[in-house]
PDB file of N, H, CA, C and O in Angstrom:
ATOM      1  N   MET A   1       6.511 201.196-171.659  1.00  0.00           N
ATOM      2  CA  MET A   1       7.098 200.152-170.839  1.00  0.00           C
ATOM      3  C   MET A   1       8.482 199.797-171.399  1.00  0.00           C
ATOM      4  O   MET A   1       8.644 199.605-172.604  1.00  0.00           O
ATOM      5  N   THR A   2       9.449 199.715-170.530  1.00  0.00           N
ATOM      6  H   THR A   2       9.317 199.871-169.551  1.00  0.00           H
ATOM      7  CA  THR A   2      10.826 199.412-170.918  1.00  0.00           C
ATOM      8  C   THR A   2      11.027 197.890-170.945  1.00  0.00           C
ATOM      9  O   THR A   2      10.608 197.202-170.014  1.00  0.00           O
ATOM     10  N   PRO A   3      11.661 197.358-171.993  1.00  0.00           N
ATOM     11  CA  PRO A   3      11.918 195.913-172.028  1.00  0.00           C
ATOM     12  C   PRO A   3      12.934 195.530-170.958  1.00  0.00           C
ATOM     13  O   PRO A   3      13.755 196.354-170.556  1.00  0.00           O
ATOM     14  N   PRO A   4      12.883 194.282-170.496  1.00  0.00           N
ATOM     15  CA  PRO A   4      13.839 193.861-169.462  1.00  0.00           C
ATOM     16  C   PRO A   4      15.271 193.878-169.995  1.00  0.00           C
ATOM     17  O   PRO A   4      15.494 193.652-171.185  1.00  0.00           O
ATOM     18  N   PRO A   5      16.224 194.141-169.135  1.00  0.00           N
ATOM     19  CA  PRO A   5      17.617 194.172-169.593  1.00  0.00           C
ATOM     20  C   PRO A   5      18.078 192.774-170.010  1.00  0.00           C
ATOM     21  O   PRO A   5      17.646 191.783-169.421  1.00  0.00           O
ATOM     22  N   PRO A   6      18.948 192.684-171.016  1.00  0.00           N
ATOM     23  CA  PRO A   6      19.459 191.373-171.426  1.00  0.00           C
ATOM     24  C   PRO A   6      20.334 190.774-170.325  1.00  0.00           C
ATOM     25  O   PRO A   6      20.912 191.491-169.509  1.00  0.00           O
ATOM     26  N   ASN A   7      20.415 189.471-170.324  1.00  0.00           N
ATOM     27  H   ASN A   7      19.945 188.889-170.988  1.00  0.00           H
ATOM     28  CA  ASN A   7      21.249 188.737-169.368  1.00  0.00           C
ATOM     29  C   ASN A   7      20.904 189.052-167.917  1.00  0.00           C
ATOM     30  O   ASN A   7      21.782 189.112-167.057  1.00  0.00           O
ATOM     31  N   ARG A   8      19.622 189.250-167.660  1.00  0.00           N
ATOM     32  H   ARG A   8      18.908 189.201-168.359  1.00  0.00           H
ATOM     33  CA  ARG A   8      19.227 189.507-166.273  1.00  0.00           C
ATOM     34  C   ARG A   8      19.380 188.223-165.454  1.00  0.00           C
ATOM     35  O   ARG A   8      19.276 187.124-166.000  1.00  0.00           O
ATOM     36  N   PRO A   9      19.623 188.353-164.166  1.00  0.00           N
ATOM     37  CA  PRO A   9      19.800 187.163-163.340  1.00  0.00           C
ATOM     38  C   PRO A   9      18.496 186.371-163.253  1.00  0.00           C
ATOM     39  O   PRO A   9      17.404 186.936-163.314  1.00  0.00           O
ATOM     40  N   GLY A  10      18.628 185.101-163.114  1.00  0.00           N
ATOM     41  H   GLY A  10      19.515 184.642-163.064  1.00  0.00           H
ATOM     42  CA  GLY A  10      17.472 184.219-163.010  1.00  0.00           C
ATOM     43  C   GLY A  10      17.875 182.940-162.306  1.00  0.00           C
ATOM     44  O   GLY A  10      18.805 182.921-161.499  1.00  0.00           O
ATOM     45  N   ARG A  11      17.169 181.884-162.620  1.00  0.00           N
ATOM     46  H   ARG A  11      16.414 181.900-163.276  1.00  0.00           H
ATOM     47  CA  ARG A  11      17.476 180.593-162.019  1.00  0.00           C
ATOM     48  C   ARG A  11      18.854 180.150-162.495  1.00  0.00           C
ATOM     49  O   ARG A  11      19.137 180.192-163.692  1.00  0.00           O
ATOM     50  N   PRO A  12      19.714 179.727-161.573  1.00  0.00           N
ATOM     51  CA  PRO A  12      21.048 179.285-161.994  1.00  0.00           C
ATOM     52  C   PRO A  12      20.964 178.016-162.835  1.00  0.00           C
ATOM     53  O   PRO A  12      20.007 177.248-162.729  1.00  0.00           O
ATOM     54  N   SER A  13      21.956 177.812-163.652  1.00  0.00           N
ATOM     55  H   SER A  13      22.733 178.436-163.738  1.00  0.00           H
ATOM     56  CA  SER A  13      22.025 176.620-164.488  1.00  0.00           C
ATOM     57  C   SER A  13      22.042 175.361-163.615  1.00  0.00           C
ATOM     58  O   SER A  13      22.642 175.344-162.541  1.00  0.00           O
ATOM     59  N   ILE A  14      21.383 174.326-164.089  1.00  0.00           N
ATOM     60  H   ILE A  14      20.895 174.340-164.962  1.00  0.00           H
ATOM     61  CA  ILE A  14      21.369 173.056-163.353  1.00  0.00           C
ATOM     62  C   ILE A  14      22.790 172.515-163.243  1.00  0.00           C
ATOM     63  O   ILE A  14      23.224 172.105-162.167  1.00  0.00           O
ATOM     64  N   ASP A  15      23.503 172.517-164.349  1.00  0.00           N
ATOM     65  H   ASP A  15      23.150 172.851-165.223  1.00  0.00           H
ATOM     66  CA  ASP A  15      24.903 172.090-164.374  1.00  0.00           C
ATOM     67  C   ASP A  15      25.649 173.073-165.265  1.00  0.00           C
ATOM     68  O   ASP A  15      25.429 173.087-166.476  1.00  0.00           O
ATOM     69  N   PRO A  16      26.527 173.894-164.696  1.00  0.00           N
ATOM     70  CA  PRO A  16      27.207 174.910-165.503  1.00  0.00           C
ATOM     71  C   PRO A  16      28.119 174.334-166.588  1.00  0.00           C
ATOM     72  O   PRO A  16      28.551 175.068-167.477  1.00  0.00           O
ATOM     73  N   HIS A  17      28.417 173.040-166.532  1.00  0.00           N
ATOM     74  H   HIS A  17      28.066 172.443-165.810  1.00  0.00           H
ATOM     75  CA  HIS A  17      29.316 172.422-167.505  1.00  0.00           C
ATOM     76  C   HIS A  17      28.576 171.669-168.601  1.00  0.00           C
ATOM     77  O   HIS A  17      29.205 171.072-169.474  1.00  0.00           O
ATOM     78  N   ASP A  18      27.242 171.690-168.566  1.00  0.00           N
ATOM     79  H   ASP A  18      26.730 172.174-167.857  1.00  0.00           H
ATOM     80  CA  ASP A  18      26.458 170.963-169.556  1.00  0.00           C
ATOM     81  C   ASP A  18      25.232 171.787-169.912  1.00  0.00           C
ATOM     82  O   ASP A  18      24.758 172.575-169.094  1.00  0.00           O
ATOM     83  N   ARG A  19      24.721 171.617-171.101  1.00  0.00           N
ATOM     84  H   ARG A  19      25.106 170.977-171.766  1.00  0.00           H
ATOM     85  CA  ARG A  19      23.550 172.393-171.509  1.00  0.00           C
ATOM     86  C   ARG A  19      22.271 171.643-171.139  1.00  0.00           C
ATOM     87  O   ARG A  19      22.250 170.413-171.177  1.00  0.00           O
ATOM     88  N   PRO A  20      21.215 172.355-170.784  1.00  0.00           N
ATOM     89  CA  PRO A  20      19.965 171.712-170.405  1.00  0.00           C
ATOM     90  C   PRO A  20      19.172 171.244-171.625  1.00  0.00           C
ATOM     91  O   PRO A  20      19.335 171.774-172.724  1.00  0.00           O
ATOM     92  N   VAL A  21      18.325 170.260-171.421  1.00  0.00           N
ATOM     93  H   VAL A  21      18.192 169.830-170.528  1.00  0.00           H
ATOM     94  CA  VAL A  21      17.415 169.756-172.435  1.00  0.00           C
ATOM     95  C   VAL A  21      16.028 169.754-171.810  1.00  0.00           C
ATOM     96  O   VAL A  21      15.849 169.254-170.699  1.00  0.00           O
ATOM     97  N   SER A  22      15.055 170.303-172.506  1.00  0.00           N
ATOM     98  H   SER A  22      15.200 170.709-173.408  1.00  0.00           H
ATOM     99  CA  SER A  22      13.686 170.323-171.986  1.00  0.00           C
ATOM    100  C   SER A  22      13.032 168.956-172.187  1.00  0.00           C
ATOM    101  O   SER A  22      13.210 168.312-173.220  1.00  0.00           O
ATOM    102  N   VAL A  23      12.282 168.535-171.192  1.00  0.00           N
ATOM    103  H   VAL A  23      12.137 169.058-170.353  1.00  0.00           H
ATOM    104  CA  VAL A  23      11.575 167.255-171.242  1.00  0.00           C
ATOM    105  C   VAL A  23      10.149 167.493-170.769  1.00  0.00           C
ATOM    106  O   VAL A  23       9.926 168.209-169.794  1.00  0.00           O
ATOM    107  N   HIS A  24       9.192 166.898-171.452  1.00  0.00           N
ATOM    108  H   HIS A  24       9.374 166.316-172.245  1.00  0.00           H
ATOM    109  CA  HIS A  24       7.792 166.979-171.047  1.00  0.00           C
ATOM    110  C   HIS A  24       7.372 165.598-170.576  1.00  0.00           C
ATOM    111  O   HIS A  24       7.562 164.614-171.291  1.00  0.00           O
ATOM    112  N   VAL A  25       6.804 165.515-169.385  1.00  0.00           N
ATOM    113  H   VAL A  25       6.649 166.314-168.805  1.00  0.00           H
ATOM    114  CA  VAL A  25       6.371 164.245-168.815  1.00  0.00           C
ATOM    115  C   VAL A  25       4.890 164.342-168.477  1.00  0.00           C
ATOM    116  O   VAL A  25       4.450 165.314-167.864  1.00  0.00           O
ATOM    117  N   THR A  26       4.127 163.340-168.874  1.00  0.00           N
ATOM    118  H   THR A  26       4.485 162.549-169.372  1.00  0.00           H
ATOM    119  CA  THR A  26       2.725 163.270-168.514  1.00  0.00           C
ATOM    120  C   THR A  26       2.560 162.147-167.493  1.00  0.00           C
ATOM    121  O   THR A  26       2.956 161.007-167.738  1.00  0.00           O
ATOM    122  N   LEU A  27       1.974 162.480-166.354  1.00  0.00           N
ATOM    123  H   LEU A  27       1.653 163.406-166.155  1.00  0.00           H
ATOM    124  CA  LEU A  27       1.776 161.507-165.282  1.00  0.00           C
ATOM    125  C   LEU A  27       0.290 161.385-164.971  1.00  0.00           C
ATOM    126  O   LEU A  27      -0.464 162.346-165.126  1.00  0.00           O
ATOM    127  N   ASP A  28      -0.128 160.199-164.533  1.00  0.00           N
ATOM    128  H   ASP A  28       0.485 159.419-164.408  1.00  0.00           H
ATOM    129  CA  ASP A  28      -1.502 160.116-164.064  1.00  0.00           C
ATOM    130  C   ASP A  28      -1.581 160.802-162.704  1.00  0.00           C
ATOM    131  O   ASP A  28      -0.555 161.030-162.062  1.00  0.00           O
ATOM    132  N   VAL A  29      -2.770 161.126-162.272  1.00  0.00           N
ATOM    133  H   VAL A  29      -3.603 160.941-162.793  1.00  0.00           H
ATOM    134  CA  VAL A  29      -2.972 161.921-161.064  1.00  0.00           C
ATOM    135  C   VAL A  29      -2.395 161.238-159.833  1.00  0.00           C
ATOM    136  O   VAL A  29      -1.786 161.901-158.994  1.00  0.00           O
ATOM    137  N   VAL A  30      -2.573 159.943-159.711  1.00  0.00           N
ATOM    138  H   VAL A  30      -3.068 159.405-160.393  1.00  0.00           H
ATOM    139  CA  VAL A  30      -2.082 159.221-158.532  1.00  0.00           C
ATOM    140  C   VAL A  30      -0.560 159.309-158.444  1.00  0.00           C
ATOM    141  O   VAL A  30      -0.013 159.559-157.370  1.00  0.00           O
ATOM    142  N   LEU A  31       0.121 159.105-159.565  1.00  0.00           N
ATOM    143  H   LEU A  31      -0.323 158.902-160.438  1.00  0.00           H
ATOM    144  CA  LEU A  31       1.581 159.169-159.565  1.00  0.00           C
ATOM    145  C   LEU A  31       2.061 160.592-159.285  1.00  0.00           C
ATOM    146  O   LEU A  31       3.027 160.787-158.547  1.00  0.00           O
ATOM    147  N   TYR A  32       1.386 161.592-159.874  1.00  0.00           N
ATOM    148  H   TYR A  32       0.602 161.433-160.473  1.00  0.00           H
ATOM    149  CA  TYR A  32       1.764 162.975-159.603  1.00  0.00           C
ATOM    150  C   TYR A  32       1.587 163.312-158.124  1.00  0.00           C
ATOM    151  O   TYR A  32       2.442 163.966-157.529  1.00  0.00           O
ATOM    152  N   ASP A  33       0.482 162.867-157.533  1.00  0.00           N
ATOM    153  H   ASP A  33      -0.213 162.336-158.017  1.00  0.00           H
ATOM    154  CA  ASP A  33       0.248 163.135-156.112  1.00  0.00           C
ATOM    155  C   ASP A  33       1.351 162.534-155.245  1.00  0.00           C
ATOM    156  O   ASP A  33       1.779 163.144-154.265  1.00  0.00           O
ATOM    157  N   LYS A  34       1.811 161.336-155.609  1.00  0.00           N
ATOM    158  H   LYS A  34       1.463 160.840-156.405  1.00  0.00           H
ATOM    159  CA  LYS A  34       2.907 160.701-154.862  1.00  0.00           C
ATOM    160  C   LYS A  34       4.213 161.496-155.040  1.00  0.00           C
ATOM    161  O   LYS A  34       4.955 161.698-154.079  1.00  0.00           O
ATOM    162  N   ALA A  35       4.482 161.937-156.260  1.00  0.00           N
ATOM    163  H   ALA A  35       3.879 161.773-157.041  1.00  0.00           H
ATOM    164  CA  ALA A  35       5.685 162.736-156.514  1.00  0.00           C
ATOM    165  C   ALA A  35       5.602 164.064-155.771  1.00  0.00           C
ATOM    166  O   ALA A  35       6.594 164.526-155.206  1.00  0.00           O
ATOM    167  N   TYR A  36       4.426 164.678-155.772  1.00  0.00           N
ATOM    168  H   TYR A  36       3.620 164.303-156.232  1.00  0.00           H
ATOM    169  CA  TYR A  36       4.230 165.947-155.083  1.00  0.00           C
ATOM    170  C   TYR A  36       4.469 165.786-153.581  1.00  0.00           C
ATOM    171  O   TYR A  36       5.135 166.613-152.957  1.00  0.00           O
ATOM    172  N   ALA A  37       3.917 164.711-153.007  1.00  0.00           N
ATOM    173  H   ALA A  37       3.376 164.040-153.514  1.00  0.00           H
ATOM    174  CA  ALA A  37       4.096 164.463-151.576  1.00  0.00           C
ATOM    175  C   ALA A  37       5.570 164.225-151.236  1.00  0.00           C
ATOM    176  O   ALA A  37       6.068 164.727-150.229  1.00  0.00           O
ATOM    177  N   ALA A  38       6.258 163.461-152.076  1.00  0.00           N
ATOM    178  H   ALA A  38       5.854 163.053-152.894  1.00  0.00           H
ATOM    179  CA  ALA A  38       7.687 163.199-151.840  1.00  0.00           C
ATOM    180  C   ALA A  38       8.492 164.491-151.970  1.00  0.00           C
ATOM    181  O   ALA A  38       9.405 164.736-151.181  1.00  0.00           O
ATOM    182  N   ALA A  39       8.163 165.303-152.946  1.00  0.00           N
ATOM    183  H   ALA A  39       7.422 165.104-153.587  1.00  0.00           H
ATOM    184  CA  ALA A  39       8.862 166.577-153.134  1.00  0.00           C
ATOM    185  C   ALA A  39       8.629 167.498-151.936  1.00  0.00           C
ATOM    186  O   ALA A  39       9.556 168.173-151.488  1.00  0.00           O
ATOM    187  N   ARG A  40       7.424 167.531-151.426  1.00  0.00           N
ATOM    188  H   ARG A  40       6.672 166.983-151.790  1.00  0.00           H
ATOM    189  CA  ARG A  40       7.129 168.362-150.243  1.00  0.00           C
ATOM    190  C   ARG A  40       7.946 167.899-149.044  1.00  0.00           C
ATOM    191  O   ARG A  40       8.473 168.720-148.293  1.00  0.00           O
ATOM    192  N   ARG A  41       8.053 166.570-148.864  1.00  0.00           N
ATOM    193  H   ARG A  41       7.626 165.903-149.475  1.00  0.00           H
ATOM    194  CA  ARG A  41       8.844 166.045-147.739  1.00  0.00           C
ATOM    195  C   ARG A  41      10.301 166.479-147.842  1.00  0.00           C
ATOM    196  O   ARG A  41      10.950 166.755-146.833  1.00  0.00           O
ATOM    197  N   GLU A  42      10.808 166.536-149.068  1.00  0.00           N
ATOM    198  H   GLU A  42      10.281 166.312-149.888  1.00  0.00           H
ATOM    199  CA  GLU A  42      12.204 166.953-149.292  1.00  0.00           C
ATOM    200  C   GLU A  42      12.343 168.461-149.469  1.00  0.00           C
ATOM    201  O   GLU A  42      13.444 168.968-149.685  1.00  0.00           O
ATOM    202  N   ARG A  43      11.226 169.173-149.379  1.00  0.00           N
ATOM    203  H   ARG A  43      10.332 168.761-149.204  1.00  0.00           H
ATOM    204  CA  ARG A  43      11.205 170.640-149.495  1.00  0.00           C
ATOM    205  C   ARG A  43      11.785 171.151-150.811  1.00  0.00           C
ATOM    206  O   ARG A  43      12.558 172.108-150.844  1.00  0.00           O
ATOM    207  N   VAL A  44      11.389 170.481-151.894  1.00  0.00           N
ATOM    208  H   VAL A  44      10.762 169.703-151.868  1.00  0.00           H
ATOM    209  CA  VAL A  44      11.760 170.911-153.241  1.00  0.00           C
ATOM    210  C   VAL A  44      10.494 170.897-154.099  1.00  0.00           C
ATOM    211  O   VAL A  44       9.456 170.389-153.676  1.00  0.00           O
ATOM    212  N   ASN A  45      10.589 171.455-155.300  1.00  0.00           N
ATOM    213  H   ASN A  45      11.433 171.868-155.644  1.00  0.00           H
ATOM    214  CA  ASN A  45       9.440 171.393-156.199  1.00  0.00           C
ATOM    215  C   ASN A  45       9.472 170.083-156.985  1.00  0.00           C
ATOM    216  O   ASN A  45      10.474 169.368-156.963  1.00  0.00           O
ATOM    217  N   VAL A  46       8.390 169.771-157.672  1.00  0.00           N
ATOM    218  H   VAL A  46       7.576 170.352-157.690  1.00  0.00           H
ATOM    219  CA  VAL A  46       8.280 168.497-158.380  1.00  0.00           C
ATOM    220  C   VAL A  46       9.347 168.357-159.469  1.00  0.00           C
ATOM    221  O   VAL A  46       9.957 167.291-159.559  1.00  0.00           O
ATOM    222  N   PRO A  47       9.606 169.367-160.298  1.00  0.00           N
ATOM    223  CA  PRO A  47      10.667 169.198-161.300  1.00  0.00           C
ATOM    224  C   PRO A  47      12.040 168.885-160.678  1.00  0.00           C
ATOM    225  O   PRO A  47      12.781 168.054-161.204  1.00  0.00           O
ATOM    226  N   GLU A  48      12.377 169.544-159.570  1.00  0.00           N
ATOM    227  H   GLU A  48      11.776 170.219-159.143  1.00  0.00           H
ATOM    228  CA  GLU A  48      13.654 169.254-158.908  1.00  0.00           C
ATOM    229  C   GLU A  48      13.660 167.842-158.351  1.00  0.00           C
ATOM    230  O   GLU A  48      14.677 167.152-158.421  1.00  0.00           O
ATOM    231  N   TRP A  49      12.536 167.405-157.799  1.00  0.00           N
ATOM    232  H   TRP A  49      11.710 167.966-157.742  1.00  0.00           H
ATOM    233  CA  TRP A  49      12.448 166.048-157.257  1.00  0.00           C
ATOM    234  C   TRP A  49      12.633 165.019-158.370  1.00  0.00           C
ATOM    235  O   TRP A  49      13.330 164.021-158.185  1.00  0.00           O
ATOM    236  N   ILE A  50      12.004 165.264-159.535  1.00  0.00           N
ATOM    237  H   ILE A  50      11.438 166.074-159.685  1.00  0.00           H
ATOM    238  CA  ILE A  50      12.155 164.353-160.672  1.00  0.00           C
ATOM    239  C   ILE A  50      13.609 164.340-161.143  1.00  0.00           C
ATOM    240  O   ILE A  50      14.147 163.271-161.433  1.00  0.00           O
ATOM    241  N   ARG A  51      14.258 165.514-161.225  1.00  0.00           N
ATOM    242  H   ARG A  51      13.821 166.381-160.990  1.00  0.00           H
ATOM    243  CA  ARG A  51      15.680 165.555-161.613  1.00  0.00           C
ATOM    244  C   ARG A  51      16.527 164.719-160.663  1.00  0.00           C
ATOM    245  O   ARG A  51      17.389 163.956-161.100  1.00  0.00           O
ATOM    246  N   ARG A  52      16.279 164.866-159.354  1.00  0.00           N
ATOM    247  H   ARG A  52      15.580 165.487-158.999  1.00  0.00           H
ATOM    248  CA  ARG A  52      17.052 164.098-158.370  1.00  0.00           C
ATOM    249  C   ARG A  52      16.832 162.597-158.527  1.00  0.00           C
ATOM    250  O   ARG A  52      17.775 161.813-158.421  1.00  0.00           O
ATOM    251  N   GLN A  53      15.585 162.199-158.780  1.00  0.00           N
ATOM    252  H   GLN A  53      14.819 162.837-158.865  1.00  0.00           H
ATOM    253  CA  GLN A  53      15.291 160.777-158.954  1.00  0.00           C
ATOM    254  C   GLN A  53      15.975 160.228-160.202  1.00  0.00           C
ATOM    255  O   GLN A  53      16.519 159.124-160.179  1.00  0.00           O
ATOM    256  N   LEU A  54      15.951 160.992-161.287  1.00  0.00           N
ATOM    257  H   LEU A  54      15.509 161.888-161.306  1.00  0.00           H
ATOM    258  CA  LEU A  54      16.628 160.557-162.517  1.00  0.00           C
ATOM    259  C   LEU A  54      18.134 160.476-162.319  1.00  0.00           C
ATOM    260  O   LEU A  54      18.777 159.529-162.773  1.00  0.00           O
ATOM    261  N   ARG A  55      18.697 161.477-161.638  1.00  0.00           N
ATOM    262  H   ARG A  55      18.175 162.246-161.270  1.00  0.00           H
ATOM    263  CA  ARG A  55      20.137 161.474-161.384  1.00  0.00           C
ATOM    264  C   ARG A  55      20.520 160.250-160.550  1.00  0.00           C
ATOM    265  O   ARG A  55      21.508 159.577-160.845  1.00  0.00           O
ATOM    266  N   GLN A  56      19.737 159.967-159.514  1.00  0.00           N
ATOM    267  H   GLN A  56      18.935 160.514-159.274  1.00  0.00           H
ATOM    268  CA  GLN A  56      20.017 158.825-158.652  1.00  0.00           C
ATOM    269  C   GLN A  56      19.891 157.512-159.429  1.00  0.00           C
ATOM    270  O   GLN A  56      20.739 156.630-159.291  1.00  0.00           O
ATOM    271  N   ALA A  57      18.843 157.377-160.241  1.00  0.00           N
ATOM    272  H   ALA A  57      18.154 158.093-160.352  1.00  0.00           H
ATOM    273  CA  ALA A  57      18.629 156.144-160.997  1.00  0.00           C
ATOM    274  C   ALA A  57      19.727 155.931-162.040  1.00  0.00           C
ATOM    275  O   ALA A  57      20.202 154.809-162.214  1.00  0.00           O
ATOM    276  N   THR A  58      20.131 156.992-162.731  1.00  0.00           N
ATOM    277  H   THR A  58      19.745 157.904-162.590  1.00  0.00           H
ATOM    278  CA  THR A  58      21.153 156.828-163.762  1.00  0.00           C
ATOM    279  C   THR A  58      22.527 156.588-163.137  1.00  0.00           C
ATOM    280  O   THR A  58      23.347 155.868-163.708  1.00  0.00           O
ATOM    281  N   THR A  59      22.783 157.171-161.992  1.00  0.00           N
ATOM    282  H   THR A  59      22.117 157.755-161.528  1.00  0.00           H
ATOM    283  CA  THR A  59      24.054 156.909-161.300  1.00  0.00           C
ATOM    284  C   THR A  59      24.120 155.471-160.834  1.00  0.00           C
ATOM    285  O   THR A  59      25.161 154.825-160.952  1.00  0.00           O
ATOM    286  N   LYS A  60      23.011 154.961-160.302  1.00  0.00           N
ATOM    287  H   LYS A  60      22.165 155.486-160.206  1.00  0.00           H
ATOM    288  CA  LYS A  60      22.954 153.570-159.847  1.00  0.00           C
ATOM    289  C   LYS A  60      23.089 152.620-161.017  1.00  0.00           C
ATOM    290  O   LYS A  60      23.802 151.620-160.924  1.00  0.00           O
ATOM    291  N   ALA A  61      22.410 152.919-162.130  1.00  0.00           N
ATOM    292  H   ALA A  61      21.832 153.731-162.206  1.00  0.00           H
ATOM    293  CA  ALA A  61      22.483 152.062-163.319  1.00  0.00           C
ATOM    294  C   ALA A  61      23.904 152.007-163.867  1.00  0.00           C
ATOM    295  O   ALA A  61      24.371 150.953-164.299  1.00  0.00           O
ATOM    296  N   ALA A  62      24.586 153.148-163.846  1.00  0.00           N
ATOM    297  H   ALA A  62      24.207 154.004-163.495  1.00  0.00           H
ATOM    298  CA  ALA A  62      25.969 153.177-164.346  1.00  0.00           C
ATOM    299  C   ALA A  62      26.895 152.381-163.423  1.00  0.00           C
ATOM    300  O   ALA A  62      27.837 151.739-163.887  1.00  0.00           O
ATOM    301  N   ALA A  63      26.624 152.424-162.121  1.00  0.00           N
ATOM    302  H   ALA A  63      25.858 152.945-161.744  1.00  0.00           H
ATOM    303  CA  ALA A  63      27.451 151.695-161.163  1.00  0.00           C
ATOM    304  C   ALA A  63      27.207 150.193-161.248  1.00  0.00           C
ATOM    305  O   ALA A  63      28.097 149.404-160.933  1.00  0.00           O
ATOM    306  N   ASP A  64      26.008 149.791-161.671  1.00  0.00           N
ATOM    307  H   ASP A  64      25.284 150.433-161.926  1.00  0.00           H
ATOM    308  CA  ASP A  64      25.669 148.369-161.768  1.00  0.00           C
ATOM    309  C   ASP A  64      26.289 147.701-162.978  1.00  0.00           C
ATOM    310  O   ASP A  64      26.302 146.473-163.063  1.00  0.00           O
ATOM    311  N   ARG A  65      26.803 148.482-163.916  1.00  0.00           N
ATOM    312  H   ARG A  65      26.792 149.479-163.847  1.00  0.00           H
ATOM    313  CA  ARG A  65      27.387 147.878-165.126  1.00  0.00           C
ATOM    314  C   ARG A  65      28.717 147.293-164.870  1.00  0.00           C
ATOM    315  O   ARG A  65      29.338 146.749-165.784  1.00  0.00           O
TER     316      ARG A  65
END
């Protein structure tokens, strides 16, 4: 079996001007189900939905200062 080529294409960077940081979140089932339903309505996956919610909340918090 041949190893995969280096630098193969994959998921694009979230922000090409900043480096990503991994975060682990534990949610209770009810909250996850609500996040899943909201993500489905927006036609995105749960991690993308959480990123959007964090981006929106931090942008609003910065504007409120």
